[in-house]
Every structure is written in C-alpha cells, then in structure tokens.
C-alpha positions as CSV (number, residue, x, y, z in Angstrom):
1,X,0.1,-0.1,0.0
2,X,1.1,3.4,-1.2
3,X,1.0,5.8,2.0
4,X,4.0,8.2,1.2
5,X,1.7,11.3,0.1
6,X,0.2,10.5,3.8
7,X,1.3,12.7,6.5
8,X,3.5,11.2,9.2
9,X,1.5,10.7,11.9
10,X,-1.4,8.9,9.6
11,X,1.3,7.1,7.7
12,X,2.9,5.5,10.7
13,X,-0.8,4.7,12.0
14,X,-1.6,2.6,8.5
15,X,1.7,1.1,8.7
16,X,0.8,-0.5,12.4
17,X,-2.6,-1.6,10.8
18,X,-0.8,-3.8,8.0
19,X,1.7,-4.8,9.2
20,X,2.3,-7.7,11.5
21,X,5.2,-7.0,13.2
22,X,6.3,-4.4,15.4
23,X,6.7,-1.2,14.5
24,X,8.8,1.7,16.0
25,X,6.5,5.3,15.9
26,X,7.9,8.5,17.2
27,X,8.8,9.5,20.7
28,X,10.2,5.9,20.9
29,X,6.8,3.9,21.0
30,X,6.7,0.4,19.9
31,X,3.6,-1.1,18.9
32,X,2.8,-5.0,19.1
33,X,0.1,-5.7,16.1
34,X,-1.5,-9.4,15.9
35,X,-2.5,-10.5,12.6
36,X,-6.3,-11.6,12.2
37,X,-6.8,-14.6,11.5
38,X,-8.4,-15.3,8.1
39,X,-11.9,-16.5,7.4
40,X,-12.9,-19.2,4.9
41,X,-16.2,-20.2,3.8
42,X,-17.2,-24.0,3.5
43,X,-18.9,-25.9,1.4
44,X,-22.0,-26.2,3.9
45,X,-21.9,-22.5,4.0
46,X,-22.1,-22.0,0.3
47,X,-24.8,-24.3,0.3
48,X,-26.7,-22.4,2.7
49,X,-26.4,-19.5,1.2
50,X,-27.8,-20.6,-2.3
51,X,-31.1,-18.6,-2.8
52,X,-32.8,-20.8,-4.9
53,X,-34.4,-24.1,-2.8
54,X,-33.4,-27.5,-4.4
55,X,-35.3,-28.8,-7.7
56,X,-36.5,-32.3,-7.5
57,X,-36.9,-34.2,-10.6
58,X,-39.0,-37.2,-10.2
59,X,-38.5,-38.5,-13.5
60,X,-34.4,-38.6,-13.5
61,X,-34.0,-38.9,-9.7
62,X,-34.3,-41.8,-7.9
63,X,-34.1,-42.6,-4.2
64,X,-31.3,-42.2,-2.5
65,X,-28.9,-40.8,-5.0
66,X,-27.7,-37.5,-4.3
67,X,-29.6,-34.6,-5.5
68,X,-28.5,-31.5,-7.6
69,X,-29.1,-28.1,-7.9
70,X,-30.5,-26.4,-11.0
71,X,-31.0,-23.2,-12.2
72,X,-33.9,-21.9,-14.5
73,X,-32.4,-20.7,-17.8
74,X,-34.3,-18.2,-20.1
75,X,-35.7,-19.0,-23.4
76,X,-34.8,-15.9,-25.1
77,X,-31.1,-14.7,-25.2
78,X,-32.1,-10.9,-24.4
79,X,-34.2,-11.8,-21.6
80,X,-31.9,-9.6,-19.2
81,X,-31.9,-6.5,-21.7
82,X,-33.8,-3.4,-21.0
83,X,-36.1,-4.4,-24.2
84,X,-36.1,-8.0,-24.6
85,X,-39.5,-7.9,-26.4
86,X,-38.0,-5.1,-28.7
87,X,-34.8,-6.9,-29.3
88,X,-36.6,-10.4,-30.1
89,X,-38.8,-8.8,-32.5
90,X,-35.8,-7.1,-34.4
91,X,-33.4,-9.9,-34.3
92,X,-36.7,-11.8,-35.8
93,X,-36.8,-9.1,-39.0
94,X,-33.4,-9.2,-39.4
95,X,-32.9,-12.8,-39.7
96,X,-36.0,-12.8,-42.2
97,X,-34.4,-10.1,-44.0
98,X,-31.0,-12.2,-44.3
99,X,-32.9,-15.4,-45.4
100,X,-34.9,-14.0,-48.1
101,X,-32.8,-10.8,-49.3
102,X,-31.7,-12.1,-52.8
103,X,-35.8,-12.4,-53.6
104,X,-36.7,-10.2,-56.9
105,X,-38.6,-7.1,-55.5
106,X,-41.2,-4.8,-57.3
107,X,-40.5,-1.2,-58.3
108,X,-40.5,1.5,-56.0
109,X,-44.0,2.8,-55.7
110,X,-45.6,-0.6,-57.1
111,X,-45.7,-2.6,-53.7
112,X,-48.9,-3.1,-51.8
113,X,-49.6,-0.3,-49.6
114,X,-49.7,-1.3,-46.0
115,X,-50.3,0.8,-42.9
116,X,-48.0,-0.3,-40.3
117,X,-49.0,0.2,-36.4
118,X,-48.4,3.2,-35.0
119,X,-45.8,3.7,-32.3
120,X,-48.0,4.0,-29.5
121,X,-50.0,0.5,-30.6
122,X,-47.0,-1.2,-30.5
123,X,-45.9,0.2,-27.1
124,X,-49.5,-1.5,-25.8
125,X,-48.8,-4.6,-27.6
126,X,-45.4,-5.4,-25.9
127,X,-45.3,-3.5,-22.7
128,X,-42.4,-1.8,-23.2
129,X,-41.1,1.6,-23.9
130,X,-39.7,2.0,-27.1
131,X,-38.1,4.8,-28.2
132,X,-39.2,6.1,-31.7
133,X,-35.9,5.7,-33.5
134,X,-35.5,2.4,-32.8
135,X,-39.2,1.7,-34.0
136,X,-38.4,2.9,-37.2
137,X,-35.6,0.3,-37.8
138,X,-38.7,-2.4,-37.4
139,X,-40.6,-0.4,-40.2
140,X,-37.4,-0.2,-42.3
141,X,-37.5,-3.8,-42.3
142,X,-41.0,-4.2,-42.7
143,X,-41.2,-1.8,-45.6
144,X,-38.1,-3.6,-47.4
145,X,-39.8,-7.1,-46.8
146,X,-43.0,-5.9,-48.7
147,X,-41.3,-5.1,-51.6
148,X,-40.9,-8.5,-52.2
149,X,-42.4,-9.5,-55.3
150,X,-46.3,-10.7,-54.3
151,X,-46.2,-14.0,-56.5
152,X,-42.8,-14.9,-54.5
153,X,-43.8,-13.7,-51.0
154,X,-42.4,-16.9,-48.1
155,X,-45.3,-17.8,-45.9
156,X,-43.3,-16.6,-42.8
157,X,-42.7,-13.2,-44.2
158,X,-46.6,-12.5,-44.6
159,X,-47.2,-14.0,-41.1
160,X,-44.6,-11.6,-39.9
161,X,-46.0,-8.7,-41.6
162,X,-49.4,-9.6,-40.6
163,X,-48.3,-8.9,-36.9
164,X,-47.3,-5.5,-37.8
165,X,-50.2,-4.3,-40.3
166,X,-53.0,-2.1,-38.5
167,X,-56.8,-4.2,-38.2
168,X,-57.9,-1.7,-40.8
169,X,-56.3,-0.7,-43.9
170,X,-57.2,3.0,-44.8
171,X,-55.7,2.3,-48.2
172,X,-57.9,0.1,-48.8
173,X,-61.3,2.2,-48.7
174,X,-63.5,3.1,-51.4
175,X,-64.3,6.5,-51.9
176,X,-68.0,6.8,-51.9
177,X,-69.2,8.9,-54.9
178,X,-72.3,11.3,-54.4
179,X,-74.8,10.4,-56.8
180,X,-76.9,12.4,-59.3
181,X,-80.3,11.8,-59.5
182,X,-82.3,11.4,-63.2
183,X,-83.1,15.0,-62.9
184,X,-79.7,16.1,-62.7
185,X,-79.4,17.0,-58.7
186,X,-76.5,16.4,-56.9
187,X,-77.1,16.4,-52.9
188,X,-74.2,17.7,-50.4
189,X,-74.9,17.9,-46.9
190,X,-72.5,20.4,-44.2
191,X,-72.7,21.2,-40.7
192,X,-70.7,24.3,-38.7
193,X,-71.0,24.5,-35.0
194,X,-75.1,23.6,-34.3
195,X,-76.2,24.2,-37.9
196,X,-76.5,22.0,-40.4
197,X,-77.6,22.3,-43.9
198,X,-78.6,20.3,-47.3
199,X,-77.9,21.6,-50.6
200,X,-79.2,20.6,-53.9
201,X,-77.4,21.8,-57.1
202,X,-78.5,21.5,-60.7
203,X,-77.2,23.1,-63.9
204,X,-79.0,26.5,-64.5
205,X,-78.8,30.1,-64.5
206,X,-77.4,31.1,-60.9
207,X,-80.4,31.4,-58.7
208,X,-80.0,30.5,-55.1
209,X,-83.1,29.8,-52.9
210,X,-82.3,29.2,-48.7
211,X,-85.6,28.0,-46.9
212,X,-87.3,29.3,-49.7
213,X,-86.3,32.8,-49.5
214,X,-83.6,34.4,-51.9
215,X,-79.6,34.7,-50.8
216,X,-80.4,38.2,-49.7
217,X,-83.3,37.7,-47.8
218,X,-81.8,34.8,-46.1
219,X,-78.4,36.4,-44.6
220,X,-78.7,40.0,-44.2
221,X,-74.9,40.0,-43.9
222,X,-73.0,40.4,-47.1
223,X,-70.1,38.2,-45.5
224,X,-72.7,35.5,-44.7
225,X,-74.2,36.0,-48.5
226,X,-70.5,34.9,-50.0
227,X,-69.9,32.0,-47.5
228,X,-73.2,30.5,-48.8
229,X,-71.9,30.1,-52.5
230,X,-68.3,30.6,-51.6
231,X,-67.8,27.1,-53.7
232,X,-69.2,28.8,-56.7
233,X,-67.5,32.2,-56.5
234,X,-64.1,30.3,-55.8
235,X,-64.4,28.0,-59.0
236,X,-66.4,30.7,-61.2
237,X,-69.6,28.5,-61.3
238,X,-71.9,31.3,-59.9
239,X,-74.0,31.6,-63.3
240,X,-73.8,27.8,-64.4
241,X,-75.7,26.1,-61.5
242,X,-78.7,26.7,-59.5
243,X,-79.0,26.0,-55.5
244,X,-81.9,25.2,-53.3
245,X,-81.0,24.6,-50.0
246,X,-82.7,23.7,-46.7
247,X,-80.5,25.1,-43.1
248,X,-81.8,24.6,-39.8
249,X,-80.4,25.1,-36.3
250,X,-78.0,27.5,-34.8
251,X,-77.3,31.2,-36.3
252,X,-77.0,32.9,-39.3
253,X,-72.8,32.9,-39.7
254,X,-73.3,29.1,-38.7
255,X,-76.0,27.9,-41.6
256,X,-74.2,30.2,-44.1
257,X,-71.1,28.4,-43.3
258,X,-72.4,24.9,-43.3
259,X,-73.7,25.8,-46.6
260,X,-70.5,26.5,-47.8
261,X,-69.5,23.3,-47.4
262,X,-72.9,21.5,-48.7
263,X,-72.6,23.3,-51.8
264,X,-68.9,22.5,-52.3
265,X,-69.8,18.8,-52.0
266,X,-72.8,18.9,-54.6
267,X,-70.3,20.3,-56.4
268,X,-68.0,17.9,-56.7
269,X,-70.5,15.2,-57.7
270,X,-70.7,17.2,-60.9
271,X,-66.8,17.9,-61.5
272,X,-64.5,15.8,-59.9
273,X,-61.8,17.7,-60.8
274,X,-62.4,20.8,-58.8
275,X,-61.6,19.0,-55.7
276,X,-57.8,20.5,-55.5
277,X,-59.5,24.3,-56.4
278,X,-62.4,23.4,-53.7
279,X,-59.7,22.4,-51.6
280,X,-57.6,25.2,-51.6
281,X,-60.6,27.7,-51.0
282,X,-61.5,25.8,-47.7
283,X,-64.7,24.2,-49.1
284,X,-63.8,20.3,-48.4
285,X,-62.7,20.2,-45.1
286,X,-65.5,20.5,-42.1
287,X,-64.9,23.3,-39.2
288,X,-64.4,21.4,-36.3
289,X,-64.4,24.9,-34.2
290,X,-67.1,25.7,-31.6
291,X,-67.8,27.8,-28.6
292,X,-66.0,26.9,-25.6
293,X,-67.9,26.2,-23.0
294,X,-68.3,28.6,-19.5
295,X,-66.7,27.3,-16.5
296,X,-67.8,27.0,-12.8
297,X,-66.3,30.2,-11.1
298,X,-65.7,32.1,-13.9
299,X,-67.4,35.0,-16.0
300,X,-67.3,33.0,-19.2
301,X,-64.9,30.3,-20.7
302,X,-61.4,31.9,-19.7
303,X,-62.6,35.2,-17.9
304,X,-62.2,35.3,-14.1
305,X,-64.4,37.8,-12.2
306,X,-63.1,41.0,-11.2
307,X,-60.4,40.8,-8.1
308,X,-61.9,42.9,-5.2
309,X,-59.5,43.2,-2.2
310,X,-62.0,43.9,0.3
C-alpha cells in the first residue's frame, strides 16, 4: 500500500494496521500488532447461502441418489436486456431479411400499400417503452420485406408482416361517390357549429334559394351571403348552377358556413376535377371549431371575475 503522500502521523498509523511485526513510532513507542486470522467459507456455508431451493426431478432422480441443484434458463437470449421483446422482434425480422434478401422485388411505388401499427399501438402490444428511433428500424425492415414480389412472397414473411399491420387498412377504403339523380340534382350535406344544411345543385342560371328565400332575404350580412355560395365563386361557377338549400339550427353565420360545405360537396358530384381548387378555397374540410363552454367560477370560458381586495 502506498502511503507516501500521507502525513507522518497517519502514515505510521496505517503501517501499524497493515504490518504484522512491531513498528517503532515517534517518541520511542513500540506497538505490537497481532495479525487477524482469515475466515474461509466452507462448502456447507456456500450450500446454505444458495437463494433458490432444491429442485427435485422425479422422472430423472431415483430415491437414495444425491440431489443436484439447477437454475431456470431464460428462453430468450435478450431476457436480461432492457427491452427483451423489442430485441427479439428486431432480431427475428433481421433474420428474415438476411434469409430472403435475394428474392426479386417490385419497383418502388408498385408494392402493396400497407398501414403499419403506430408507435403507441406497438408499445401497448409488447408493454415496453420503445423510442421512436428504434421502432423506425422495425418499420424500415418491414417496408423492405413488403417490396418482395407478391408471387414469390414466403409464408413466414407474410405472417411476420401481418403482425405489424393495422386492423383496418385505410388505403383499401373505397371513396363514396355522390350520386346524381335522373333530374340532374346532386345533394350535399354540411355542418358548422350547431347548424346543418342540405343543398341541391343543378345546372341552371345562378338562382339561389335558402329555406324558400332569396340569398338577400335569408342573410342580412354580405359576408354570410358570400360564404353561402363561396364554393361557386371560388371556381367561377356562379352563373352555371342553381342552388336550393335547407338550413336548420344555429345562427345565420353557422348556417352560411354550413352551406359552404354543402354546396362544395354537391359541386364535386358534378365536376370531381375541381377538388384541388375547392380544397384550397376551404370548401371541402369541415370546420370543427365550436364555442368553448363556460366554466364554474368564471364569467365565461376563460374570463375570471374582477379581483376585489375588500
């Protein structure tokens, strides 16, 4: 033991503690130190310190023979890792990729469109906290396996891909086409806040009736009049179609904006190619905004009452 850097008094004390022979200290004192006997563990002590109890195997052990000790071996080599299930899944997919990497693949963009499970769904499935960067490794391998030619897709690869697919594939949804009746009318439905509107669109000269009233009589504000037929104005179709609409619930502004969506959907039935223009104009997406409810203890939704000191 190196004690050269210690003070003289502490150095002499340490030498006394580690030296079995007498050591002369300062001031002419002699200290006799007896070495302590070392304690060794016996086989019986080791046997008693084993945490796991004895395991009896009646099929293999006979009476009178000595029992042996065993331990449970985990089935997965990644059992003692932080994320054993994720590691097993990743290793299994990598093994499949190495095994079938030589199979022919389809051109990019021609593979079947598949919606994989989200990160939150995968976490709930395995019960482990997996980072997004690690889950992206699995998704990358899945997309590579999905590029294998469908006619040569192995069965075990299909089973592995099905484990990570969503229950409902959004890419297989069939778009519902708005029909046009025998009189050339297309029906569109729109909602906004507490208002709902139904609009029938037919080719004509630009006449508009809302609840049996003209546009000027139904809406006093100019902004509401423009909102009701904004889908026709944005596409320069005001003079080519007639509109007959029924609006209920809410106020004038809610009914006018509900008509915007209803007329836009009806116009798409006549001219589907106008969808990009109508989407840019905001006539396709429903507006989910609503008035926030009043909370107890407050004047309104957010406003607090005036603070009074006394």
